[in-house]
N, C-alpha and C positions, 0 to 999 in steps of 0.2 A: 444562896441568892440574897438572903436578908443581909448578910455581912457585906456583900458587894454593894447593895443599895445604900447601906449606911456609909460606906467609904465614898461613894459618889456624891452623897449629900453633904459631906463635910465641907466647910468653908475652905477657901484656897489659902487661908492664913496670910493673906496679903491685904493690908489696908488699902482701900481705893486711893490710888495716887502715889504709892510707894515708888520711888525712883527706880528706873530700870538698871541703873548702875549698881544699886545696892543688891540687885538680884544677880549680878554677874553678867548681864547682857551687854554685848558689844554694841553700844549705841553709837549713833552718828555715822554708821557705815551702811545703811540700807542701800541696796544696789549691788553689794558684794555678795556672792553666793554663800560664803561662810556665815555672813551676818544673817542672811535670810534663813539658813538652816538652823542657826542657833536660836533665832526668834521662834521658828516653828516648833523646835524641840521643847520650848517652855510654854507653849500655848496649852491651856487646859480647858476641858469642857465642864460646864456647870450642870448639875442635875436639875431638871425642870419637871414639874408635875404634869404639865399639859403638853400635848404635841405641838410642834411648830405651826401646823396648819390652823390651829385654834388661836394662835398668837399673832398671826400675820396682820399688819396694819391695813386699814382701809385708806387707800391712796387714790380712789376713783375720781375725786374732784380736785386733785393736786396738780399744780404746774411748777414742778421743780425737777432738778436732775435726778433726785432720789426716785421719784415716781416713774421716770423714764427707764431706770436701770433695774431697780429691785423687782424680783419675781418671787413667787412662792417657793420655787425650787432653790433659788439662791438663799432666801431667808432660812429655809430648812437646813441648808448646809452650814450656814454661818451663825445661826442664832445662839448656839450654846458655846461658841468659842469665846475665850477671854484673852486679852493681852496679859503679859506678866504682871502688870499693875492692876489687873482686874477690870479693865474697860471692855464693855460688851457691845455687840451690834446694836442692841436696843438703845443703849446710851448714845451711840454715834448718830442714830437716825431720829432721835426723839424730837429735835428741833424741826426737822423736815416733816415729821408726822403732825406736829402741833400747828405748823404754819403752812397752809396749802399753797400760798403764793398768790400772785396776781395774774389774771388772764393774759396780760401782755408783758409781764416781767417774771422771768424764770430765775429762781434762786437755786442754791446748791442743795440744801436740805440735809447735809451731813457735816459733822465736825470730828476731828481727831482728838482723842483723849491723851494720846502719848505718841512717841515716835514710832512705836511698833504697830499702831493702828493701820498705817498705810500698807503694811506687809500682811498682818493677820487677816484683814478684811479687803485684801487686794481685789478679790472678785467683784466687789462693789466699788471700791475706790478707783480702780484703773479705768473702767468705762466712764465714770463721772469725770475723771481727769481728762480723758480723751475728748469728751463732749465739751468741757469747759475751756480747754486750752487748745482749741483750733486743731484737733486731730493728733495731739501728742500721744503716741502709742507706747505699749509696753517695751518695745525695743529701742525707743528714742532715749537720748541722754541729754541732760541739761548742761549748759555751759555758763560760766561766770566770767566777768571782765569788769574790773573796777579801775581801769586806767583812764581817768578823765581827760588826759592829754589827747586822746583819740577823737574827741568831740569836735565837730566842725560847725562853726557859727555859734549860735546859742545866745545871742543878745537880741531880744525882740524889740520891736517898735513899742515904746512905752506909752504911746497914745492909745494903744489897744490892750497891751498886757499890763495888768495891775500888780500881779504878784506871781512868784515862781516857787515851786515846792517839790522836793523829792523825799519820799519816805520808803522805808522797808520794815520788815519784822525779823526778829531773830529769837530763837528758842534755846534755852540752856539745857545741855545734855544731862541725862540722869534725873530729870524732873518731869512729872506729868504736865500736860498742857492745861490751860485755864479751865476748860470744861470739866476736868477730872481731878485737878490737883487738890491736895490737902492744904490746910492753913499753914502747916509746917513747910511744905514745899513752896508755897507762895512767898512766905517770909524768907526762905532760903534764896529764892530767885532775887528778891529785893536786895538782900545782903550781898550776893555775888556781884550783881550789876552795879550797885552803888559803890562798892569797894573798888571796882575797876574805874568807875567814872571819877572817883576822887583822885586818881592818878593822872588825869588829863592835865596838860600844860598849855600855856599860851592862850590864844584866842578860843581854844576849846574848853578851858577850865571853867567850872561853874558850880552850881549848888543844887542839892536835891531837896525837894519840897514834898513830904508825904501828905497825902490827902487828909489823913487823920489829924494833922497839925494845922490845917487851914480852917478859917471861918467860912461860912457859906458865901459871904460876900467876896472873899478872896478867890474862892473857887470859881464863882460866876464870872468874875472879871477876867480870869484866865481863859475860861470857856468862850466868852464873848470875843476875846482877842484871838481866838482860834489857836491858842497855845495848849489848851488842856482838853482832855476827853471828858465827856459828861458821864454820869452814872448810866450804865446800860439799861435802857427801858424798852428797847426793841424786843418784841417776843422772840425774834430769831436768836438773840443773845441770852435772854433770861431763860428760855426753854432749854438752852444748851448748858445752863448752870454757870455762866460766866459772871453773874452778879452776886454769887454767894459771898457772904462775910464782908460785904462792901462797908467801908472803904479799906479794910484791913490790908496792909502791905501793898497798897497802890500809891502811885505818886508820879511826879514829873521832875525831871532834871533838865536844867537848861544852862547854857553858857551866859556870860555877862551881856552879850549883844542880843540874846534871845533869837539867834538864827541857827542854833544847833540844839536840838531837844531830844530827850529820850522819855517816852512814856513807859511806865513799868506796871505790868500785870493788868492790862486791859483785856482786849481780845487775844493778844499774844503776850508772851513773857515780856518782850520789849518791842517798841516801835521807835525806830531811829529816823529823825526828821531834820532836814536842812531846808530852810525857808527864808525868804526876804521879800520885801516889796520891790516892784519893778520887774524888768524883763531879763535879768542876767541869769538865765538858766544854766549856762556853762559854769559860772561862779558858784551857783548853788550846788551843782553836781560835784564840782571839785571839792568843796567843803564836806559834802556828804561822804565822798569816797575816803577822804583823809580822816575824817572823824570816825567812820565805821571801822577802818583798819586799826586805828588807835584803840578803840573800844575792844575789839577782838583781841588785840595784842595783850592788853592788860587783863582781860578775862582769862586768857591762857596762862599768863604769868601767875595767876591765882589758882591754877590747877583745874580750870574748867574750859568749856568750849561750846560752840554752837552746834545744834543738830544739823547734820548735812548728809545727803544721799547722793551717790554718784549718778543716779538716774533722775531723781526728783529735785535736786538742788537743796535749798534751805527748807527745812521742815517747819511748817506753821499750822495753826489750828484749822483754818479753812482750806480745803483743797483748791479754792480759787486763788490763793496767795502763794502756792508752792513755786519753787524755782528761785526767781529773784526776790519775790515778795515786793517788788518795786512798783511804786506808782509815782510817776513824774507828771506834775500837773501845773497848769497856769490858770489864773482868772483872766479871761480875755473877753473884750467887748466885741460882739458880733451881732448887733441888732438887726441889720439888714439881711445878712446871710441866714440868720435863724428863721426868717420868714419864707425862705425858699423851701418848698416841699421836699426837695432832695437832700436837705441838710443832714438828716440821720444817715442816709446812704453814703453821703460824702465822708462823714466821720468813719463809717464802717470800712470804706475803701482805704482809708489811711490807718486803719486799726487803732482808732481813737474812740473814746467814749465821753459822754457829757453828763454833768451833774448840774444842779441849780447853783446859784450863787452861794448858798449856805451849805452845800454838800448834798448828800443823798436825800431824795424825797423832798427837795425844796425847789421853789420856783427860781427862774432866772430873772433877777431884778435888773431892769434897764438893759436887757439883752446881754448881760454879763454871765458867762458860763464858766464852770470848772471843767476844763478839757484835759484829759490824761490818756495814757496808753491803755489799750484794751488787754494786751497780752502780759503774762508774767513768766510763764514757763516755756523753755525751749529757745529763748533769746537771751543774750547777755544784757547786763545793765547798760553798757555803752550803746548797744543796738536799740534798746527801748527808748533811752533818752534822745538819741539821734532821731528816732522815728517821731517823737513828739515835736522836736525842734523843726524838722522838715514839714511835718503835717500842719503845725500851727502857723508857720510862715505862709504856707499855701492858703490857709483859711483867711489870714489877714490880707493876703493879696486879693482874694475874692471880695472881701468886705470893702477894700479900697475901690475896686472896680465898680461895685454896686453903688458906692457913695457918689461916683462920677456919672451914674446913670448908664453904665456900660453892662453888656451881658458878660456872663462868666463862663460861657460854654467852652471856650478854648482853654480855660484854666482847670476844668473838671478832670478828675481821674478818668482813665480810659474806659473803665467799665460803667461809668455813669452817663446816662443818655442826656443829650442836649434837649433844650425845649425852646 
């Protein structure tokens, strides 16, 4: 018995964040039975001194997806499992435990530390995914479509739409995700991505600017112009470990026109962004699709690839971004419609969400909102962008009617009551 306990208490001999590829795991194929079985065969249990019931977190005052789904029974089952890179359940849920959420705003409360997290902790992840993604269940499959020629319309009235933006995230196979990666892995991601970006040609060619090489003033100027991410100060990110070693191996790449950008090693390995002033959403999406395909091609030419699951689509750090990882948004002026008490319900009916002028947790200045798609998973990129185009055009139509003193009852979605 003593020998058995000594064996169980030995470390896994895996530095936290060691790439799954180095362990021989078939990454990038979650959703295939053989990949799932391979993953499970490498999961190990860590010896713990205390029983799981003594370790269960207090979620009694929490409002997040974690608190809805996690039970003592589930915690007991999953607590001692580790992914091949050493990521545990407690690591995954720590940000949700530390941040109870807002009474009226439900956050996710869980982050993935590597590609295998979604398989090893699927008992927790799958119900959260279903709750967060409008009922996307274990038997559903994601679809992708980056054919921008299928978009109909897409040029907004620029009296109302000030800017258009499409972004997504991509993760590099064989590397742990930002909450769990080592410094070496983070630097490897930076090298892989920048090597690929250096191969881009024409209007996509550009320059990489590492944060460590910028002055504070240079960083702030890019942040103020909405080109660059700020240092993560939100407890949701810091408690997840995403600000470690800042600003090591973080940076921004952009083309000469500053309308195609790549963020490296923020919340995800990469954020790919196409943006410009005005209302040409179709043009923004066309550049987004073309640039993203070119980036992936050059990454594959260097012997690497993106994390991809047949069921969950593109694998990213937060379960809320699975699938397309896509957010297509516009800054649009809707001062009169925003005063209608049905505004939030109208957005919900169109599967849209709003943020303030400056993004999350900011106010709408002058009635200008950041309006974007609510869904990420289970719908293709083309479908989501078309949804934004159609929905925003309807919102602008309502705003125009209100400007003329007319009622908007006939313009409302069918499930919204007239008044």
